[in-house]
Backbone bond lengths (Angstrom), bond angles and torsions (degrees), N, CA, C in turn:
res aa  C-N    CA-C-N  psi(-1)  N-CA   C-N-CA  omega(-1)  CA-C   N-CA-C  phi
1 M - - - 1.403 - - 1.646 109.37 -
2 I 1.299 109.67 128.67 1.565 112.62 -179.84 1.439 112.33 -67.76
3 K 1.454 118.97 152.83 1.392 118.15 -177.59 1.504 101.52 -117.91
4 V 1.347 107.92 125.28 1.405 121.05 -178.37 1.616 109.74 -128.96
5 F 1.300 113.17 136.58 1.502 114.61 -166.70 1.577 97.63 -142.55
6 F 1.282 115.67 140.79 1.432 126.10 176.15 1.439 109.07 -103.94
7 E 1.406 121.39 117.43 1.431 121.50 174.88 1.442 112.01 -65.48
8 N 1.331 117.20 154.82 1.544 118.56 -178.05 1.439 109.57 -63.97
9 D 1.327 121.93 -26.35 1.502 121.93 -171.96 1.505 108.36 -99.72
10 A 1.407 121.40 -2.33 1.482 123.73 -177.72 1.475 109.59 -54.16
11 D 1.272 119.64 130.32 1.485 125.60 175.12 1.569 108.10 -97.66
12 L 1.253 111.12 100.57 1.546 113.13 -176.96 1.452 110.90 -109.64
13 V 1.388 118.34 149.06 1.400 123.00 174.12 1.451 110.43 -74.26
14 K 1.345 118.15 151.81 1.570 126.44 179.51 1.494 110.79 -67.68
15 L 1.308 117.16 119.78 1.428 118.68 -179.50 1.453 112.78 -68.13
16 Y 1.405 121.01 -24.30 1.464 122.21 -179.74 1.544 117.28 -76.93
17 W 1.384 107.82 -4.07 1.597 109.90 173.29 1.549 107.79 -70.28
18 D 1.276 115.44 136.35 1.453 121.05 -169.67 1.591 110.02 -52.23
19 P 1.370 119.31 -55.45 1.433 120.85 -176.10 1.467 113.26 -62.27
20 I 1.360 117.78 -31.53 1.546 121.65 -177.61 1.572 104.63 -73.20
21 F 1.337 116.93 -48.23 1.392 121.05 -178.67 1.670 109.47 -54.41
22 K 1.269 117.93 -47.05 1.462 122.62 -175.06 1.597 103.52 -67.80
23 A 1.320 116.16 -41.96 1.547 114.30 -177.80 1.453 111.75 -63.31
24 V 1.360 118.48 -41.17 1.493 120.70 -171.00 1.635 103.02 -67.60
25 F 1.342 121.21 -37.80 1.426 120.02 -162.93 1.571 109.39 -100.47
26 T 1.345 119.03 -5.99 1.405 118.10 179.35 1.476 113.67 -116.43
27 K 1.269 123.96 8.10 1.462 127.90 179.20 1.572 106.37 -63.90
28 S 1.299 116.22 146.96 1.496 121.15 177.97 1.552 109.00 -88.48
29 T 1.378 113.35 63.39 1.443 121.79 178.66 1.491 108.58 -134.34
30 P 1.313 117.19 148.98 1.522 124.39 173.13 1.540 112.85 -50.38
31 E 1.364 114.45 -44.09 1.511 118.67 178.00 1.520 112.80 -58.66
32 S 1.295 113.99 -49.05 1.487 116.35 177.84 1.413 117.99 -62.13
33 R 1.360 117.64 -38.89 1.491 122.44 -176.81 1.533 106.88 -72.33
34 I 1.385 121.86 -41.02 1.401 127.67 177.20 1.507 107.12 -59.70
35 A 1.287 118.52 -49.34 1.458 121.60 -173.03 1.596 108.95 -62.23
36 L 1.388 116.60 -43.39 1.356 125.35 173.34 1.506 114.16 -48.68
37 G 1.323 108.68 -56.29 1.470 119.56 -176.59 1.509 111.93 -56.47
38 D 1.436 112.13 -42.52 1.543 117.92 -175.90 1.420 108.60 -77.14
39 L 1.310 124.09 -29.91 1.487 124.30 169.34 1.562 111.51 -60.99
40 L 1.328 119.45 -48.99 1.298 123.78 -175.08 1.562 110.65 -69.59
41 S 1.367 118.58 -35.62 1.503 125.11 176.20 1.426 106.95 -63.61
42 S 1.365 121.42 -43.94 1.387 123.85 -177.63 1.499 109.47 -64.85
43 I 1.325 120.95 -45.65 1.462 120.94 -178.86 1.466 114.77 -66.37
44 L 1.436 118.21 -41.59 1.442 126.49 174.38 1.462 118.46 -73.34
45 D 1.275 115.39 -12.64 1.426 126.63 -178.52 1.628 108.49 52.95
46 R 1.411 112.77 44.73 1.519 119.70 173.23 1.441 105.83 -165.27
47 E 1.247 113.18 150.42 1.581 118.60 -176.28 1.522 110.43 -66.52
48 V 1.281 117.47 132.97 1.402 121.78 175.34 1.528 110.98 -138.82
49 E 1.311 118.92 146.31 1.419 125.56 176.71 1.539 112.23 -111.99
50 V 1.236 117.44 117.54 1.484 123.04 -179.35 1.523 108.65 -71.98
51 L 1.307 118.93 106.66 1.469 119.57 -179.62 1.606 111.52 -84.17
52 A 1.255 121.24 -29.45 1.425 121.86 175.99 1.524 113.48 -164.32
53 V 1.303 113.09 139.12 1.436 122.48 173.17 1.606 105.82 -83.08
54 V 1.373 116.19 119.13 1.467 118.27 -173.08 1.389 111.35 -106.46
55 A 1.390 113.82 138.47 1.480 117.08 -179.22 1.586 108.01 -79.70
56 N 1.422 112.88 148.78 1.405 121.56 -179.75 1.668 108.19 -81.61
57 E 1.292 114.66 -6.83 1.417 125.49 -173.69 1.451 111.51 -154.40
58 P 1.228 119.31 166.54 1.512 125.37 -179.35 1.568 107.95 -47.20
59 P 1.368 115.06 140.43 1.621 116.79 -176.03 1.547 104.93 -58.18
60 I 1.334 103.93 147.55 1.596 111.92 176.96 1.531 105.77 -121.96
61 E 1.334 110.67 137.33 1.671 111.95 -174.72 1.422 108.21 -75.01
62 N 1.301 121.79 -32.54 1.427 123.55 -175.69 1.527 109.32 -68.12
63 T 1.358 119.03 118.66 1.478 121.22 -179.26 1.591 110.61 -65.01
64 R 1.317 117.79 -35.00 1.491 119.09 176.35 1.527 107.20 -58.50
65 D 1.286 120.15 -53.56 1.403 117.77 -178.71 1.480 115.64 -58.10
66 K 1.427 119.96 -36.62 1.322 122.95 178.87 1.539 114.59 -59.05
67 Q 1.419 112.21 -37.93 1.443 118.81 -179.90 1.542 114.11 -74.00
68 I 1.330 113.47 -24.56 1.455 119.68 178.02 1.574 107.34 -81.57
69 R 1.195 119.07 -45.88 1.495 122.44 -164.46 1.497 115.04 -95.54
70 Y 1.257 120.63 -19.55 1.545 122.71 -172.37 1.705 100.96 -93.80
71 D 1.247 110.53 131.29 1.509 119.12 159.53 1.505 101.92 -77.96
72 V 1.383 114.25 165.50 1.437 121.37 164.70 1.499 112.88 -70.08
73 N 1.250 117.88 76.63 1.436 125.08 -176.88 1.491 115.04 -99.40
74 C 1.176 121.49 117.14 1.523 116.28 -169.26 1.588 109.28 -140.71
75 R 1.385 107.73 166.67 1.539 116.32 177.33 1.496 106.10 -127.29
76 F 1.371 115.79 136.92 1.417 124.17 178.82 1.464 113.02 -83.74
77 S 1.314 118.34 158.14 1.395 125.95 178.81 1.705 110.32 -58.45
78 T 1.252 110.70 -23.80 1.490 113.59 -177.75 1.610 109.35 -101.01
79 G 1.374 114.45 14.12 1.392 117.48 168.86 1.548 121.57 95.88
80 E 1.527 110.49 -13.69 1.500 111.40 178.25 1.508 113.82 -76.83
81 Y 1.175 115.89 161.57 1.572 122.35 -179.83 1.505 113.23 -114.95
82 A 1.285 120.70 141.06 1.424 125.16 176.64 1.484 108.37 -137.35
83 N 1.382 112.42 148.06 1.465 118.71 172.21 1.459 103.31 -135.80
84 V 1.443 110.52 129.55 1.407 120.96 -177.66 1.578 106.80 -119.73
85 E 1.386 113.19 138.76 1.467 119.32 175.39 1.510 105.65 -141.87
86 I 1.283 113.50 165.88 1.475 123.57 179.21 1.628 103.32 -129.18
87 T 1.282 111.05 135.58 1.558 113.67 176.25 1.635 102.86 -134.50
88 V 1.438 108.31 128.65 1.429 113.84 178.52 1.498 117.36 -76.16
89 Y 1.388 112.85 -45.93 1.514 123.96 172.63 1.428 116.71 -123.20
90 P 1.301 117.54 87.57 1.522 122.80 -179.50 1.518 110.30 -61.17
91 D 1.322 113.60 149.49 1.536 116.07 170.32 1.546 105.90 -85.77
92 N 1.281 108.86 179.35 1.629 117.88 -177.73 1.502 101.75 -69.10
93 H 1.391 124.49 -37.48 1.402 119.65 -176.30 1.518 119.01 -78.69
94 E 1.339 116.01 9.30 1.485 116.91 -174.32 1.478 113.69 -53.24
95 P 1.281 121.57 -41.91 1.526 119.21 179.69 1.652 107.82 -54.16
96 K 1.243 112.24 -49.34 1.550 111.27 -176.61 1.569 108.45 -66.19
97 R 1.166 122.53 -35.65 1.488 118.62 179.89 1.458 109.74 -69.23
98 L 1.323 120.25 -35.03 1.467 126.23 174.96 1.558 108.67 -56.37
99 E 1.258 110.54 -47.28 1.516 120.43 -177.26 1.519 110.10 -63.24
100 Y 1.281 114.48 -41.38 1.510 121.40 -178.48 1.465 110.27 -68.41
101 Y 1.333 120.53 -46.31 1.368 123.00 -179.01 1.577 114.84 -76.70
102 G 1.415 112.87 -25.18 1.344 116.95 171.39 1.570 115.61 -64.19
103 A 1.305 112.11 -36.49 1.556 123.56 177.99 1.525 106.27 -69.21
104 R 1.300 121.66 -40.22 1.410 129.66 -176.77 1.550 106.81 -61.80
105 L 1.367 115.93 -48.84 1.395 122.15 -173.57 1.565 107.72 -64.19
106 H 1.354 108.86 -44.49 1.543 112.43 179.28 1.557 112.20 -58.98
107 A 1.285 113.91 -50.22 1.418 121.84 -171.46 1.501 110.55 -71.47
108 S 1.349 124.47 -14.09 1.329 127.29 -179.64 1.470 117.17 -82.58
109 Q 1.357 120.70 4.21 1.370 126.61 -176.27 1.541 108.23 -69.74
110 P 1.277 123.66 143.23 1.491 119.32 175.99 1.477 115.19 -83.40
111 L 1.339 113.52 122.02 1.457 126.22 -177.37 1.448 116.24 -114.50
112 K 1.373 118.65 13.25 1.329 125.67 -171.16 1.573 106.15 -85.22
113 G 1.349 120.49 149.39 1.447 123.55 168.70 1.557 104.39 122.94
114 K 1.310 113.36 153.67 1.389 116.34 -173.15 1.539 115.81 -78.73
115 D 1.353 111.79 -16.51 1.504 122.16 -178.87 1.490 111.26 -97.08
116 I 1.250 122.28 17.03 1.469 126.75 -170.81 1.529 110.47 -121.98
117 S 1.252 118.08 134.21 1.559 120.57 -177.48 1.557 107.68 -139.94
118 Y 1.204 112.97 172.58 1.570 120.61 -175.98 1.480 105.35 -56.97
119 R 1.275 123.45 -35.27 1.498 124.93 179.69 1.521 111.61 -52.92
120 D 1.360 114.80 -26.49 1.468 118.68 -174.85 1.581 111.55 -81.14
121 I 1.370 119.35 -1.84 1.401 120.55 177.59 1.461 111.87 -62.84
122 K 1.345 114.29 132.57 1.420 118.33 178.17 1.569 115.09 -100.75
123 E 1.350 115.52 163.50 1.435 117.07 172.64 1.520 113.17 -58.10
124 T 1.275 114.14 148.14 1.595 114.83 171.53 1.661 102.28 -133.15
125 F 1.415 108.13 151.34 1.483 117.69 -178.36 1.381 110.27 -131.65
126 Q 1.388 120.11 109.64 1.430 123.77 165.51 1.482 112.69 -87.19
127 I 1.389 115.98 109.83 1.491 116.73 -170.88 1.519 105.63 -112.38
128 S 1.313 114.68 130.96 1.465 119.21 -177.63 1.639 104.71 -124.48
129 I 1.389 113.07 124.58 1.458 114.32 171.84 1.472 109.19 -104.25
130 I 1.257 120.82 119.90 1.511 128.23 179.16 1.392 111.24 -99.29
131 V 1.379 115.10 121.30 1.455 120.56 178.91 1.559 116.79 -80.43
132 N 1.326 114.75 -50.56 1.392 117.30 -177.14 1.679 110.93 -120.70
133 N 1.279 119.94 163.59 1.402 126.02 177.56 1.616 107.75 73.28
134 F 1.278 112.18 167.93 1.490 121.24 -179.30 1.509 107.68 -117.49
135 L 1.312 111.93 134.69 1.510 115.39 176.94 1.475 108.72 -96.21
136 Y 1.366 118.86 -30.84 1.442 123.57 -173.29 1.583 110.44 -127.74
137 P 1.358 118.64 133.62 1.474 120.65 -173.09 1.612 113.67 -75.71
138 D 1.324 113.35 61.59 1.379 110.93 171.06 1.586 107.82 -149.70
139 D 1.279 122.55 -165.70 1.403 125.48 -176.09 1.584 110.56 -115.08
140 V 1.365 116.81 18.61 1.475 124.18 177.63 1.425 104.66 -83.65
141 M 1.392 117.79 131.15 1.520 126.46 176.37 1.562 112.37 -77.16
142 I 1.291 112.87 -33.91 1.546 113.04 -173.64 1.514 108.15 -124.77
143 H 1.388 120.58 126.50 1.410 127.22 168.80 1.408 113.12 -115.24
144 R 1.429 115.58 131.20 1.461 122.17 -177.82 1.522 107.51 -113.25
145 F 1.413 121.85 128.44 1.327 127.33 -173.05 1.599 106.30 -122.60
146 E 1.408 115.26 143.27 1.339 120.13 167.52 1.495 107.27 -154.28
147 Y 1.409 118.94 170.61 1.451 120.46 177.92 1.487 108.04 -68.04
148 Y 1.368 113.37 124.22 1.402 115.60 -171.19 1.618 113.06 -149.00
149 D 1.287 121.09 136.07 1.438 128.54 175.60 1.545 107.97 -78.96
150 K 1.228 115.60 87.59 1.525 112.91 -177.03 1.579 112.95 -61.25
151 V 1.291 118.46 -29.46 1.497 123.88 -176.27 1.509 105.32 -64.06
152 N 1.240 120.60 -53.23 1.441 130.47 -166.44 1.613 112.59 -99.81
153 G 1.363 112.42 -8.34 1.450 114.31 179.24 1.546 114.83 64.17
154 I 1.301 120.62 48.10 1.437 125.91 -172.57 1.548 102.58 -135.65
155 S 1.401 109.78 129.48 1.510 115.74 169.51 1.470 116.25 -80.66
156 L 1.254 121.88 142.50 1.528 118.62 -176.48 1.366 109.46 -70.33
157 G 1.350 125.13 -45.33 1.508 128.61 -176.37 1.424 113.03 -159.44
158 G 1.280 117.85 -20.23 1.533 123.51 179.58 1.499 113.56 61.22
159 C 1.436 116.40 27.26 1.367 121.85 179.89 1.590 113.02 -97.45
160 S 1.380 116.17 -26.57 1.424 117.34 -177.90 1.605 105.09 -110.73
161 N 1.380 112.75 124.73 1.401 118.09 -176.29 1.650 113.43 -129.53
162 I 1.185 112.79 137.26 1.475 121.79 174.54 1.541 110.98 -116.01
163 I 1.243 120.88 125.14 1.340 127.43 179.02 1.397 118.73 -123.84
164 V 1.369 123.62 119.07 1.408 128.59 179.98 1.448 117.54 -112.71
165 I 1.232 118.71 126.00 1.501 127.01 178.70 1.386 114.78 -112.77
166 E 1.207 121.99 111.29 1.543 125.68 -170.65 1.595 104.42 -103.32
167 L 1.275 112.40 104.67 1.639 113.82 -175.52 1.542 107.55 -74.85
168 S 1.360 119.33 -17.34 1.430 118.21 172.20 1.478 119.18 -66.26
169 K 1.393 111.92 -4.50 1.540 115.24 175.49 1.523 108.39 -108.89
170 L 1.255 118.26 27.81 1.488 124.62 -178.60 1.531 116.42 -73.42
171 G 1.329 112.52 -6.29 1.599 121.88 -167.02 1.559 108.72 -59.50
172 N 1.328 120.15 -36.68 1.477 115.88 -176.48 1.470 108.25 -75.50
173 V 1.346 121.33 -27.37 1.529 122.63 -177.13 1.543 106.12 -72.20
174 V 1.344 120.95 -40.93 1.412 123.45 178.90 1.548 111.94 -48.17
175 S 1.378 118.31 -40.21 1.318 121.59 -176.54 1.550 119.46 -78.31
176 K 1.354 111.14 -6.14 1.464 121.92 -179.43 1.495 110.64 -81.46
177 S 1.331 114.40 152.57 1.550 118.68 167.68 1.512 106.03 -82.10
178 L 1.342 115.35 158.43 1.518 119.13 -174.94 1.614 105.52 -68.72
179 D 1.273 120.67 -24.07 1.436 116.45 174.83 1.573 114.51 -66.99
180 E 1.402 114.73 -15.34 1.480 112.04 -178.06 1.510 112.20 -107.24
181 T 1.339 117.13 -2.93 1.497 123.20 -178.85 1.503 106.21 -82.02
182 T 1.559 108.22 150.89 1.443 118.80 173.71 1.565 112.94 -91.91
183 P 1.251 123.76 164.43 1.389 118.83 178.16 1.487 114.94 -56.97
184 I 1.372 120.06 -41.06 1.473 120.73 178.48 1.572 115.73 -62.84
185 E 1.470 109.98 -29.89 1.485 114.41 172.02 1.340 120.87 -66.79
186 D 1.458 108.38 -38.98 1.634 116.10 171.69 1.527 110.51 -61.61
187 W 1.396 118.48 -46.48 1.393 121.82 175.03 1.450 116.37 -50.17
188 A 1.435 111.38 -49.31 1.343 119.50 -178.09 1.596 115.69 -61.16
189 Y 1.324 114.08 -35.25 1.410 123.02 178.64 1.523 109.36 -70.49
190 F 1.274 114.28 -43.22 1.586 122.01 -179.96 1.538 108.41 -59.94
191 V 1.355 110.92 -55.59 1.482 114.78 -175.27 1.608 111.86 -57.93
192 L 1.343 120.54 -36.17 1.343 122.99 -178.86 1.505 116.42 -79.55
193 Y 1.331 113.38 -33.84 1.475 119.03 -166.82 1.532 114.45 -123.75
194 C 1.252 123.59 8.10 1.292 122.47 -177.42 1.557 117.22 -63.41
195 A 1.355 116.78 -21.30 1.386 120.03 -178.96 1.564 110.84 -102.76
196 D 1.283 118.34 7.12 1.403 130.07 173.97 1.506 114.36 -81.22
197 K 1.352 117.67 102.81 1.447 116.99 -171.99 1.637 110.34 -70.94
198 E 1.262 119.82 -13.49 1.441 120.91 177.48 1.598 110.96 -80.79
199 R 1.195 117.42 -6.99 1.525 122.21 -175.32 1.488 110.06 -117.70
200 R 1.284 119.20 11.31 1.506 123.20 -176.68 1.544 119.32 -57.10
201 T 1.382 111.89 -33.23 1.427 120.71 178.20 1.566 110.98 -61.99
202 R 1.334 116.46 -47.31 1.436 122.51 -177.54 1.638 107.00 -70.61
203 I 1.284 113.81 -40.77 1.460 121.36 -174.80 1.483 104.83 -63.07
204 N 1.255 121.07 -48.40 1.570 127.51 176.42 1.439 110.49 -58.33
205 Q 1.252 118.72 -39.70 1.480 121.46 172.64 1.421 117.50 -57.15
206 I 1.323 114.01 -42.45 1.454 125.91 -179.18 1.471 111.03 -68.31
207 L 1.432 114.64 -35.86 1.378 118.25 -177.19 1.558 112.17 -71.68
208 E 1.401 112.85 -24.64 1.484 121.65 178.31 1.517 112.11 -69.86
209 R 1.275 113.85 -35.33 1.456 120.13 -172.57 1.492 117.55 -95.28
210 R 1.420 113.82 -26.31 1.479 122.34 -176.08 1.450 114.49 -112.55
211 E 1.243 115.28 99.18 1.579 118.17 -174.34 1.587 108.36 -60.05
212 G 1.314 116.56 -43.19 1.479 120.01 -172.47 1.516 108.19 -59.20
213 I 1.468 113.70 -44.00 1.469 119.51 -178.16 1.487 108.06 -65.48
214 A 1.375 115.35 -42.92 1.480 118.18 176.80 1.511 115.50 -50.33
215 M 1.480 114.03 -41.36 1.363 119.69 177.91 1.531 114.76 -60.59
216 A 1.294 111.77 -43.70 1.481 119.67 174.45 1.469 111.99 -60.93
217 A 1.227 120.21 -45.28 1.526 130.85 173.28 1.552 111.04 -50.32
218 Q 1.320 112.06 -49.88 1.525 119.70 175.14 1.613 111.56 -53.26
219 T 1.274 111.68 -48.77 1.571 111.60 -176.13 1.517 105.65 -73.46
220 L 1.278 119.79 -36.36 1.435 117.69 -172.48 1.625 104.41 -69.24
221 L 1.368 117.38 -33.62 1.561 114.55 174.51 1.440 109.93 -64.40
222 T 1.299 114.69 -44.02 1.526 114.77 -176.26 1.628 113.84 -59.87
223 I 1.462 113.04 -35.91 1.495 115.53 176.77 1.453 108.40 -70.39
224 S 1.423 118.52 -41.08 1.453 118.57 -173.29 1.525 112.71 -64.86
225 Q 1.431 115.02 -33.72 1.410 122.30 -179.52 1.542 114.06 -82.16
226 D 1.238 119.80 -15.03 1.414 124.47 177.01 1.430 113.15 -90.86
227 E 1.427 117.24 95.54 1.468 121.87 -165.56 1.594 112.30 -55.92
228 E 1.314 111.91 -41.29 1.455 116.33 -175.58 1.498 110.32 -68.57
229 E 1.422 124.88 -47.78 1.341 122.13 169.22 1.334 126.15 -62.83
230 R 1.353 115.98 -28.72 1.414 127.50 -179.34 1.547 102.13 -67.37
231 A 1.354 119.80 -55.78 1.455 125.52 -179.46 1.428 117.39 -58.14
232 R 1.316 114.55 -34.58 1.548 121.35 177.09 1.536 111.50 -68.82
233 L 1.375 113.40 -46.11 1.585 118.79 -178.13 1.509 105.75 -68.00
234 I 1.282 122.44 -43.28 1.370 125.18 179.60 1.574 111.60 -59.53
235 S 1.300 117.17 -38.89 1.327 124.97 -178.89 1.560 106.15 -68.80
236 E 1.304 118.06 -42.98 1.465 120.03 176.99 1.540 110.85 -59.25
237 Y 1.304 120.55 -36.79 1.496 123.48 -173.90 1.526 102.19 -76.53
238 K 1.291 118.30 -40.04 1.538 117.48 175.30 1.624 108.90 -58.44
239 F 1.239 119.72 -44.32 1.475 121.47 179.30 1.464 104.05 -56.92
240 I 1.316 123.02 -55.60 1.412 123.11 -170.17 1.815 106.10 -59.00
241 M 1.193 113.92 -49.88 1.463 121.40 -177.96 1.495 107.38 -58.32
242 D 1.337 123.56 -47.09 1.362 128.15 -179.80 1.420 114.46 -59.33
243 L 1.453 115.82 -44.09 1.449 125.72 173.01 1.515 112.85 -54.66
244 Q 1.423 112.62 -54.10 1.368 118.86 179.55 1.507 112.40 -53.08
245 S 1.405 116.00 -53.78 1.366 124.59 -176.88 1.693 111.40 -56.72
246 K 1.371 118.00 -38.64 1.419 118.62 179.85 1.617 108.79 -71.97
247 M 1.232 121.67 -32.06 1.331 122.55 176.74 1.563 114.76 -71.86
248 V 1.332 112.80 -34.34 1.469 118.48 169.97 1.497 116.63 -62.36
249 D 1.414 115.22 -47.97 1.348 124.68 175.90 1.551 110.95 -57.02
250 A 1.365 112.71 -47.81 1.517 110.81 179.66 1.426 116.36 -62.72
251 R 1.266 120.89 -33.91 1.481 124.59 170.82 1.522 115.09 -60.35
252 R 1.414 112.45 -46.32 1.403 119.36 -173.69 1.722 106.78 -68.17
253 E 1.298 112.57 -41.77 1.406 114.67 -178.35 1.533 111.36 -65.77
254 G 1.383 115.27 -38.00 1.375 113.19 173.27 1.479 119.03 -65.07
255 H 1.288 116.19 -29.17 1.557 116.92 -176.74 1.552 99.65 -84.99
256 A 1.285 128.84 -35.02 1.491 127.66 -169.04 1.526 101.14 -70.88
257 E 1.253 123.79 -36.77 1.520 126.19 -176.13 1.517 110.48 -88.92
258 G 1.290 112.93 -8.47 1.529 111.87 178.38 1.481 112.48 72.30
259 H 1.288 118.56 16.66 1.530 120.96 175.40 1.669 110.58 -117.86
260 T 1.135 110.94 97.19 1.421 120.01 -176.85 1.578 109.60 -69.86
261 E 1.256 111.66 -37.52 1.417 118.20 174.27 1.544 114.14 -58.33
262 G 1.364 112.38 -43.05 1.516 113.23 -178.75 1.556 113.09 -67.89
263 C 1.404 112.13 -27.22 1.537 115.51 179.54 1.465 107.65 -74.72
264 D 1.451 118.87 -36.81 1.445 122.46 173.85 1.510 115.85 -56.10
265 E 1.341 108.82 -48.90 1.420 119.04 178.31 1.606 113.74 -55.72
266 R 1.291 112.85 -43.16 1.443 116.34 -178.45 1.535 110.07 -72.65
267 N 1.419 117.34 -38.09 1.402 120.88 170.63 1.527 113.58 -54.91
268 S 1.369 113.70 -44.04 1.467 115.94 -176.28 1.537 109.01 -66.54
269 Y 1.371 118.07 -39.06 1.354 126.69 -175.91 1.634 106.26 -60.61
270 I 1.330 116.69 -52.08 1.492 120.40 -178.14 1.464 109.75 -64.16
271 V 1.436 122.15 -45.15 1.456 122.45 172.17 1.431 113.37 -53.05
272 S 1.294 118.70 -47.23 1.634 121.43 -176.01 1.391 108.80 -64.46
273 K 1.332 119.39 -33.66 1.470 121.36 178.90 1.459 114.04 -71.44
274 M 1.327 115.20 -32.88 1.480 121.45 -175.92 1.614 102.03 -75.61
275 L 1.182 122.76 -35.92 1.467 130.75 -177.44 1.565 104.60 -65.32
276 R 1.282 115.87 -48.27 1.442 120.88 178.17 1.471 115.82 -62.31
277 D 1.381 108.97 -25.47 1.617 117.46 -176.80 1.490 105.43 -86.60
278 G 1.418 118.88 -5.17 1.393 117.59 -179.64 1.491 115.63 88.26
279 V 1.335 123.49 16.51 1.358 129.43 -178.53 1.502 107.16 -74.71
280 N 1.426 118.63 132.63 1.388 123.00 -175.54 1.635 107.44 -70.90
281 I 1.404 110.99 140.68 1.533 115.80 -171.47 1.528 110.45 -62.42
282 E 1.358 116.10 -29.46 1.433 114.37 -173.20 1.515 108.94 -79.23
283 I 1.350 120.76 -24.41 1.428 124.60 165.15 1.551 111.39 -60.74
284 I 1.278 114.07 -45.31 1.445 120.04 -168.14 1.709 103.01 -73.74
285 S 1.338 114.29 -37.54 1.419 115.25 171.16 1.567 118.04 -60.86
286 K 1.281 114.58 -40.49 1.327 121.72 176.44 1.418 117.94 -57.22
287 Y 1.308 115.50 -41.58 1.537 125.73 -175.90 1.505 114.65 -98.70
288 T 1.320 116.33 -7.29 1.556 117.21 176.86 1.431 115.82 -110.59
289 G 1.337 117.06 -18.75 1.452 127.27 -168.08 1.615 115.66 70.66
290 L 1.290 115.71 9.21 1.319 116.87 174.95 1.520 113.82 -84.96
291 T 1.374 118.29 150.37 1.427 118.01 -175.56 1.598 107.10 -84.59
292 L 1.340 107.60 164.86 1.525 116.14 -174.86 1.534 105.11 -57.63
293 D 1.256 118.78 -46.40 1.547 121.52 -174.03 1.542 106.10 -65.42
294 E 1.355 126.14 -42.91 1.356 125.01 172.98 1.539 115.57 -53.25
295 I 1.329 116.48 -43.80 1.390 122.40 178.07 1.508 115.56 -63.11
296 V 1.393 111.79 -43.43 1.452 120.44 -179.63 1.546 107.21 -69.24
297 Q 1.316 121.96 -35.48 1.491 122.83 167.73 1.513 118.75 -52.96
298 I 1.254 111.18 -50.40 1.459 125.51 176.18 1.541 110.17 -53.28
299 G 1.363 117.61 -49.47 1.491 126.10 179.81 1.554 109.24 -63.97
300 I 1.296 114.19 -38.97 1.550 119.01 -179.41 1.511 109.67 -69.35
301 F 1.316 117.62 -40.61 1.429 123.23 -176.20 1.528 111.87 -69.20
302 Q 1.410 113.39 -40.68 1.424 117.96 -176.44 1.620 112.65 -77.39
303 N 1.356 112.15 -14.91 1.433 116.27 173.79 1.514 113.12 -87.55
């Protein structure tokens, strides 16, 4: 097991920033692959081996584009698919968005070929890690959803799964000793607090006992110490947050002035500018709340 230790004064980037999260878990290194496998094993509460990190769109040569555009989308050695994403400030429609992308992930499985039937459909897991806000009115950190007949207590097939992890509900875990915590609780603590200098003692204790988390920590250290990569990833995070802020301001101004059309026009202007700048439409959808069809229509209209 590798030994990783965070110095008390080490200046680390926040793992829960979207570009950093993607960079840590999609690098073509053994450390990154082992870390991703351990994270998924902890979430699913069973051992999984990540066979491949799969692109959501055709491969892109530019590494920067890869880190912006790829979700952490992967295939297990046993054939199942998982998509993992992290969201700092989810919108109110986040559960519906999760259901939509969970359905897309499930329906994207290859079923072509004369020797393939529906029995070959594998499980899929749409996994969302939420940093701030609450999606569900309880103190449970992990919610697991599947198609289910709640009246008769029967699962439809158990193949389509949506898992939501709310880091804002980590309070009960903080009070536990490390002997009492589960692997996913240790991962949740690390993701949320790894850059917090006041919590280095517990973080380092976690790194001693969890090899998968230590692998992620090693990659995070490399990124944090590489000034050029660190600056680029922080810049990408700033771009995402600036974009989100502009869309929120546009909506608020439209409501405050009582001019929904004005708000829609400004939203369309921002989206069209993003399209011209080459921003992927799924990224635009994630941070604006617009559907893919609405974004495409704006692009057609502007052209």
